[in-house]
C-alpha positions as CSV (number, residue, x, y, z in Angstrom):
1,M,0.0,0.0,0.0
2,S,1.1,3.6,-0.3
3,P,3.3,4.9,2.6
4,D,0.5,7.2,3.9
5,S,-2.2,4.6,4.0
6,A,-2.9,2.2,6.8
7,P,-2.9,-1.5,6.2
8,P,-6.3,-3.2,6.1
9,A,-7.5,-3.5,9.7
10,G,-8.3,-7.0,10.8
11,A,-6.4,-8.8,8.1
12,L,-6.0,-12.4,9.2
13,A,-2.4,-13.6,9.3
14,G,-2.2,-13.9,5.6
15,D,-5.8,-15.0,4.9
16,V,-6.4,-11.8,3.0
17,A,-3.3,-10.3,1.4
18,V,-3.1,-6.8,-0.1
19,E,-0.6,-5.4,-2.5
20,V,-0.8,-2.1,-4.5
21,S,1.2,-1.9,-7.8
22,P,2.7,1.3,-9.2
23,G,-0.1,1.3,-11.8
24,Y,-2.9,2.1,-9.4
25,V,-4.1,-1.5,-9.3
26,A,-4.4,-3.3,-5.9
27,T,-4.4,-7.1,-5.7
28,V,-6.5,-8.5,-2.9
29,E,-5.9,-12.2,-2.6
30,L,-7.8,-14.8,-0.5
31,R,-5.3,-17.2,1.0
32,R,-7.1,-20.2,2.3
33,P,-6.2,-22.7,-0.4
34,P,-7.2,-24.9,-2.0
35,D,-10.8,-24.1,-1.5
36,N,-10.9,-20.7,0.1
37,F,-13.9,-21.4,2.3
38,F,-14.7,-18.2,4.2
39,D,-16.1,-17.2,7.6
40,V,-17.1,-14.0,9.2
41,A,-13.6,-13.0,10.0
42,M,-12.4,-13.4,6.5
43,I,-15.3,-11.3,5.0
44,R,-14.6,-8.7,7.6
45,A,-10.9,-8.6,6.7
46,L,-11.9,-8.3,3.0
47,A,-14.2,-5.4,3.8
48,D,-11.5,-3.8,5.9
49,A,-9.1,-4.1,3.0
50,Y,-11.6,-2.5,0.6
51,Q,-12.2,0.3,3.0
52,A,-8.5,1.0,3.4
53,L,-8.0,0.9,-0.4
54,D,-10.9,3.4,-0.9
55,D,-8.8,5.9,1.0
56,D,-5.5,5.1,-0.7
57,P,-4.7,7.5,-3.6
58,A,-2.4,4.8,-5.0
59,C,-5.4,2.5,-5.7
60,R,-8.0,3.1,-8.4
61,V,-9.0,-0.5,-9.1
62,I,-9.0,-3.8,-7.1
63,V,-8.3,-7.2,-8.6
64,L,-9.9,-9.8,-6.3
65,C,-8.3,-13.2,-6.7
66,A,-7.6,-16.4,-4.7
67,A,-4.7,-18.7,-4.1
68,G,-5.3,-22.4,-4.8
69,K,-7.5,-24.5,-7.0
70,H,-10.8,-22.7,-6.3
71,F,-11.9,-19.0,-6.2
72,C,-14.2,-19.8,-3.3
73,A,-16.1,-23.0,-2.7
74,G,-18.4,-21.6,0.0
75,A,-18.7,-20.7,3.7
76,N,-17.4,-22.2,6.8
77,L,-19.2,-20.7,9.8
78,G,-18.4,-23.4,12.2
79,G,-15.3,-21.9,13.7
80,E,-13.1,-24.8,12.6
81,D,-10.3,-23.2,10.6
82,R,-10.4,-24.3,7.0
83,A,-12.9,-27.0,7.7
84,P,-15.5,-26.4,5.0
85,N,-19.2,-26.5,5.5
86,G,-22.1,-24.8,3.8
87,A,-21.6,-23.5,0.3
88,Q,-25.1,-22.4,0.9
89,G,-24.3,-18.9,0.2
90,A,-22.6,-17.8,3.4
91,G,-25.7,-18.4,5.3
92,G,-24.8,-21.6,7.0
93,A,-25.2,-22.7,10.6
94,A,-22.2,-23.6,12.7
95,G,-20.6,-26.9,12.6
96,G,-18.8,-29.2,10.1
97,V,-21.2,-32.1,9.6
98,A,-20.1,-32.6,6.0
99,A,-16.6,-31.1,6.1
100,G,-14.9,-34.2,4.8
101,A,-17.4,-34.6,2.0
102,A,-17.1,-31.0,1.0
103,A,-13.4,-31.1,0.8
104,A,-13.5,-34.2,-1.3
105,D,-16.1,-32.7,-3.5
106,A,-14.0,-29.6,-4.1
107,A,-11.0,-31.7,-5.1
108,S,-13.0,-34.1,-7.4
109,S,-12.8,-33.6,-11.1
110,H,-16.6,-34.1,-11.2
111,P,-17.6,-32.9,-7.8
112,A,-21.0,-32.6,-6.2
113,E,-21.0,-28.9,-5.2
114,P,-18.9,-28.5,-2.1
115,A,-20.6,-28.2,1.2
116,A,-23.5,-29.0,3.3
117,P,-24.2,-26.8,6.3
118,S,-24.8,-28.2,9.8
119,S,-28.2,-29.1,11.0
120,R,-27.7,-27.2,14.2
121,P,-30.0,-24.1,14.3
122,A,-28.5,-20.7,14.2
123,S,-30.3,-17.4,14.8
124,P,-30.2,-14.9,11.9
125,L,-29.4,-12.4,14.7
126,G,-26.2,-14.4,15.3
127,V,-23.4,-15.4,13.1
128,V,-25.4,-15.2,9.8
129,S,-26.4,-11.6,10.5
130,E,-22.9,-10.7,11.5
131,L,-21.6,-12.2,8.3
132,Y,-24.2,-10.3,6.2
133,A,-23.4,-7.1,7.9
134,E,-19.8,-7.5,6.8
135,A,-20.9,-8.6,3.3
136,V,-22.9,-5.4,2.9
137,R,-19.7,-3.5,3.5
138,L,-18.2,-5.0,0.3
139,F,-21.0,-3.2,-1.6
140,E,-20.4,0.0,0.2
141,A,-16.8,0.2,-1.1
142,R,-16.1,2.9,-3.7
143,T,-13.4,1.3,-5.8
144,P,-14.1,-0.9,-8.8
145,V,-13.4,-4.6,-8.3
146,I,-12.5,-7.2,-10.9
147,A,-12.8,-10.9,-9.7
148,A,-10.5,-13.4,-11.3
149,V,-12.3,-16.7,-11.0
150,Q,-10.7,-20.1,-11.3
151,G,-12.2,-23.4,-10.2
152,A,-15.3,-23.3,-8.1
153,A,-17.4,-20.2,-7.2
154,I,-20.2,-22.0,-5.3
155,G,-22.9,-20.8,-3.0
156,G,-21.4,-18.0,-0.9
157,G,-18.4,-18.1,-3.3
158,L,-20.8,-17.2,-6.1
159,G,-22.2,-14.4,-4.0
160,L,-18.6,-13.1,-3.4
161,A,-17.9,-13.3,-7.2
162,C,-21.1,-11.4,-7.9
163,S,-20.2,-8.6,-5.5
164,A,-17.5,-7.6,-8.0
165,D,-18.1,-5.1,-10.8
166,F,-16.6,-7.7,-13.3
167,R,-15.7,-11.4,-13.4
168,I,-13.0,-12.8,-15.6
169,A,-13.1,-16.6,-15.6
170,A,-11.2,-19.6,-16.9
171,P,-13.0,-22.2,-19.0
172,E,-12.6,-24.7,-16.2
173,A,-14.4,-22.4,-13.7
174,R,-17.8,-23.5,-12.5
175,F,-20.5,-21.3,-10.9
176,A,-23.4,-22.7,-8.9
177,A,-26.2,-21.5,-6.7
178,N,-26.8,-24.9,-5.2
179,F,-29.0,-23.8,-2.3
180,A,-32.1,-25.6,-3.3
181,R,-30.2,-28.8,-3.7
182,L,-29.4,-28.4,0.0
183,G,-33.0,-27.6,0.9
184,F,-31.9,-24.1,1.7
185,H,-32.4,-20.4,0.6
186,Q,-29.8,-18.4,-1.2
187,G,-27.8,-15.8,0.6
188,F,-25.0,-13.2,0.4
189,G,-27.3,-10.8,-1.5
190,L,-27.6,-13.1,-4.6
191,T,-31.3,-12.2,-4.6
192,V,-30.1,-8.8,-5.9
193,T,-26.9,-9.4,-7.6
194,L,-27.5,-12.5,-9.7
195,P,-30.6,-11.1,-11.6
196,A,-28.7,-7.9,-12.2
197,I,-25.9,-9.9,-13.9
198,V,-27.7,-12.7,-15.8
199,G,-31.4,-11.6,-15.8
200,G,-34.3,-12.7,-13.8
201,Q,-35.2,-15.9,-15.8
202,R,-31.6,-17.3,-15.8
203,S,-31.4,-16.5,-12.1
204,L,-34.5,-18.4,-11.3
205,E,-33.2,-21.4,-13.3
206,M,-29.9,-21.3,-11.5
207,L,-31.5,-21.0,-8.1
208,Y,-34.3,-23.5,-8.6
209,T,-32.1,-26.2,-10.1
210,G,-28.7,-25.5,-8.4
211,R,-27.0,-26.6,-11.6
212,R,-23.4,-25.8,-12.4
213,V,-22.6,-23.2,-15.0
214,R,-19.2,-23.8,-16.6
215,G,-16.9,-21.0,-17.8
216,E,-18.0,-21.0,-21.5
217,E,-21.7,-20.8,-20.6
218,A,-20.9,-18.2,-17.9
219,A,-19.4,-16.0,-20.6
220,Q,-22.4,-16.6,-22.9
221,I,-24.9,-15.5,-20.3
222,G,-22.9,-12.6,-18.9
223,L,-21.9,-14.2,-15.6
224,A,-18.3,-14.0,-16.8
225,D,-17.3,-10.8,-18.6
226,K,-14.3,-12.4,-20.2
227,L,-13.1,-16.0,-20.7
228,V,-9.4,-16.6,-20.8
229,P,-7.1,-19.6,-20.3
230,A,-6.4,-20.4,-16.7
231,D,-2.7,-19.5,-17.0
232,Q,-3.7,-16.0,-18.3
233,L,-6.4,-15.3,-15.8
234,R,-4.6,-12.8,-13.6
235,A,-2.9,-11.1,-16.5
236,A,-6.3,-10.5,-18.1
237,A,-7.7,-9.1,-14.9
238,Y,-4.7,-6.8,-14.5
239,E,-5.0,-5.7,-18.1
240,M,-8.7,-4.8,-17.6
241,A,-7.8,-3.1,-14.3
242,A,-5.1,-1.0,-15.9
243,E,-7.4,0.2,-18.6
244,I,-9.9,1.4,-16.0
245,A,-7.1,2.9,-13.9
246,A,-6.1,5.0,-16.9
247,S,-9.4,6.8,-16.8
248,A,-10.0,9.9,-14.6
249,P,-10.4,8.4,-11.1
250,L,-12.9,11.0,-9.9
251,A,-15.1,10.4,-13.0
252,V,-14.9,6.6,-12.5
253,R,-16.0,6.8,-8.9
254,S,-18.8,9.2,-9.8
255,I,-20.0,6.9,-12.6
256,R,-19.8,3.9,-10.3
257,E,-21.8,5.6,-7.6
258,T,-24.5,6.4,-10.1
259,M,-24.5,2.9,-11.5
260,R,-24.0,0.8,-8.3
261,G,-24.6,3.1,-5.4
262,H,-28.0,1.6,-4.7
263,L,-26.7,-1.9,-4.3
264,A,-25.6,-1.7,-0.6
265,A,-29.1,-0.7,0.5
266,Q,-30.7,-3.4,-1.7
267,V,-28.3,-6.1,-0.5
268,R,-28.9,-5.1,3.1
269,A,-32.7,-5.5,2.7
270,A,-32.3,-8.7,0.7
271,T,-30.0,-10.4,3.3
272,E,-32.6,-9.7,6.0
273,R,-35.1,-11.8,4.0
274,E,-32.4,-14.4,3.0
275,G,-31.3,-14.8,6.6
276,A,-34.8,-15.2,8.0
277,E,-35.6,-17.9,5.3
278,Q,-32.4,-19.7,5.9
279,N,-33.2,-19.9,9.6
280,R,-36.7,-21.2,8.9
281,L,-35.7,-23.8,6.3
282,R,-32.8,-25.0,8.5
283,A,-35.5,-26.6,10.7
284,T,-37.0,-28.7,7.9
285,A,-36.6,-32.4,7.1
286,D,-35.7,-31.4,3.5
287,F,-32.7,-29.4,4.9
288,R,-31.5,-32.5,6.8
289,E,-31.9,-34.6,3.7
290,G,-29.9,-32.1,1.6
291,I,-27.1,-32.3,4.1
292,A,-27.1,-36.1,4.3
293,A,-27.3,-36.5,0.5
294,T,-24.3,-34.1,0.0
295,A,-22.3,-35.8,2.6
296,Q,-23.1,-39.3,1.1
297,R,-22.7,-38.1,-2.5
298,R,-26.1,-39.2,-3.6
299,P,-29.1,-37.5,-5.2
300,P,-31.3,-36.0,-2.5
301,S,-34.9,-37.3,-2.0
302,F,-36.9,-34.3,-0.8
303,E,-40.4,-34.7,0.7
304,G,-41.5,-31.1,1.1
305,R,-41.5,-31.1,4.9
């Protein structure tokens, strides 16, 4: 960062790394490889980094990227460091009931989407609300963000990717809103962001079916703004960032505020509904079946109760 700017407050021992280049482009990297499952602390650190970069005159654009095989395979809200659970959109309960299955899924060449949340109830006034409060801060940031997406962007990881202004993806990338396959409701503001990116009908299809969208299809439907080979992913993100950084920074921020300034309030309202529905559905038999089916790598058999 520039000498006069403070480092991002709350950065977690390398879990969120920040570097600003001489060309006004900051790299913000998630460092929980290979899957980059996140928790409240990581999203808080990410929001802190964005806030610090907003005030850094040496930064005009952020490239959000991730170390390891996957961009972000979901959420771990169970307090067990790097033990995945719940790619349900960062709205999961605590625990790690399917942690082993989720990790294996993320590593598989043909995985079931990583993660099943715990069946232990959690109040939306608790960890989920805390998480969403931090997630809203990502939308309050004033600096354009380009996400470089490799591997999985699943559940909460999809929500994180959709928080960015742009997504550049590799053909091997896969995006999925697999909530309904877990008997669960979407979260992380996807109620707002996904329709804005791919349209209402495609959003409904993705949310109802939970199916994977590969990189090529993502580019066709607008979920990915550019598709490049995996070994060129970051270079392409930096190239786009440099082009934006070359524009007048006050004008870019003004345009961005006009185009995206409403998102934080909309996401805040949406996550209130998302969290309440997640909490309600967490008590159902279908939710328990979704967890069990994911852990056992079998198709779920839902009964509507």
